[in-house]
C-alpha positions as CSV (number, residue, x, y, z in Angstrom):
1,M,-52.7,-77.4,-1.1
2,E,-50.6,-74.3,-1.2
3,K,-47.0,-74.8,-2.1
4,G,-44.8,-74.9,1.0
5,K,-47.8,-75.4,3.3
6,V,-47.0,-78.3,5.5
7,L,-50.4,-79.3,7.0
8,E,-54.0,-79.0,5.9
9,R,-57.1,-80.5,7.6
10,K,-59.9,-82.3,5.8
11,V,-63.0,-84.4,6.6
12,F,-64.0,-87.5,4.6
13,Y,-67.5,-89.0,5.2
14,A,-68.3,-92.6,5.8
15,G,-68.1,-94.5,2.5
16,Q,-66.1,-91.8,0.8
17,K,-63.0,-92.9,-1.1
18,V,-59.8,-91.0,-0.1
19,F,-57.8,-92.5,-3.0
20,G,-57.9,-95.5,-5.2
21,E,-55.4,-98.2,-6.1
22,G,-53.3,-97.0,-9.1
23,D,-54.1,-93.3,-8.5
24,S,-51.2,-90.9,-8.5
25,G,-50.4,-89.6,-5.0
26,D,-48.8,-86.4,-3.7
27,R,-49.9,-86.5,0.0
28,A,-50.1,-88.6,3.1
29,Y,-52.8,-88.5,5.7
30,L,-52.7,-88.6,9.5
31,I,-55.9,-89.7,11.1
32,Q,-57.2,-87.4,13.9
33,D,-60.5,-89.0,14.4
34,G,-62.5,-91.9,12.8
35,S,-61.3,-94.9,10.8
36,I,-60.0,-95.7,7.3
37,E,-60.1,-99.1,5.5
38,I,-57.1,-100.0,3.3
39,S,-57.8,-102.5,0.6
40,K,-56.1,-104.0,-2.4
41,H,-58.0,-105.8,-5.2
42,G,-61.1,-105.7,-3.0
43,L,-59.4,-107.4,-0.1
44,V,-59.2,-105.5,3.2
45,L,-55.6,-105.2,4.4
46,A,-56.1,-103.0,7.4
47,T,-58.4,-100.7,9.3
48,L,-56.6,-97.7,10.7
49,G,-57.7,-95.3,13.4
50,K,-56.7,-92.2,15.4
51,G,-53.0,-91.4,15.2
52,E,-52.2,-93.7,12.3
53,L,-50.7,-92.6,9.0
54,F,-51.6,-93.8,5.5
55,G,-50.6,-92.9,2.0
56,E,-47.1,-92.1,3.2
57,M,-45.1,-93.8,0.4
58,A,-46.4,-91.0,-1.9
59,L,-44.2,-88.6,0.0
60,V,-41.1,-90.5,-0.9
61,D,-41.5,-91.8,-4.5
62,D,-43.6,-90.9,-7.5
63,Q,-45.3,-94.4,-7.9
64,P,-49.0,-94.9,-8.1
65,R,-51.0,-95.7,-5.0
66,M,-50.7,-99.4,-4.0
67,A,-54.1,-99.7,-2.4
68,T,-57.5,-98.0,-2.0
69,A,-58.3,-96.0,1.2
70,K,-61.9,-95.5,2.1
71,A,-63.5,-93.8,5.2
72,V,-65.3,-96.4,7.3
73,T,-66.7,-93.7,9.6
74,D,-66.6,-89.9,9.2
75,V,-62.9,-89.2,9.6
76,S,-60.9,-86.1,10.0
77,V,-57.3,-86.1,8.8
78,V,-54.3,-83.9,8.6
79,I,-52.9,-83.8,5.1
80,I,-49.1,-83.8,4.6
81,G,-48.1,-82.6,1.1
82,R,-45.2,-84.1,-0.8
83,D,-43.6,-80.8,-1.7
84,A,-43.5,-79.6,1.9
85,F,-42.3,-83.0,3.1
86,R,-39.5,-83.1,0.5
87,E,-38.4,-79.6,1.4
88,K,-37.9,-80.8,5.0
89,L,-36.3,-84.1,3.9
90,A,-33.8,-82.3,1.7
91,K,-32.4,-80.7,4.8
92,S,-32.0,-84.1,6.5
93,D,-29.0,-86.5,6.5
94,P,-28.5,-88.1,3.1
95,F,-28.2,-91.5,4.8
96,I,-31.8,-91.1,6.1
97,R,-33.1,-90.1,2.7
98,G,-31.4,-93.2,1.2
99,L,-32.9,-95.5,3.8
100,L,-36.4,-94.1,3.2
101,N,-36.1,-94.8,-0.5
102,I,-34.9,-98.3,0.2
103,F,-37.8,-99.0,2.7
104,V,-40.4,-97.8,0.2
105,R,-39.0,-99.8,-2.7
106,N,-38.8,-102.9,-0.6
107,I,-42.4,-102.5,0.6
108,R,-43.6,-102.0,-3.0
109,N,-41.7,-105.1,-4.2
110,L,-43.3,-107.2,-1.4
111,T,-46.8,-106.4,-2.4
112,R,-46.6,-106.9,-6.1
């Protein structure tokens, strides 16, 4: 993804892994069409569809992916890159930035 570019579109095919648990992450994904399965240690946690976001914690912190995301059907997504997101976030209220960091940390602690 080009630096500063906010959005990119991509298609993943049924059965294709988007990312794996423990992978480094620098983007989030907004589902435009199709469905994605989120799993941890082989256990399915959720199946997401059109309009849902996944991989979003990678935009806030530099921690490895907490789960695996795999296309259940052919799926088209909009990719949101970390650098572009952080550029926008840097212009926001410091209170909001702090809250986001706390939310992400709490979620990561709950799932360990």
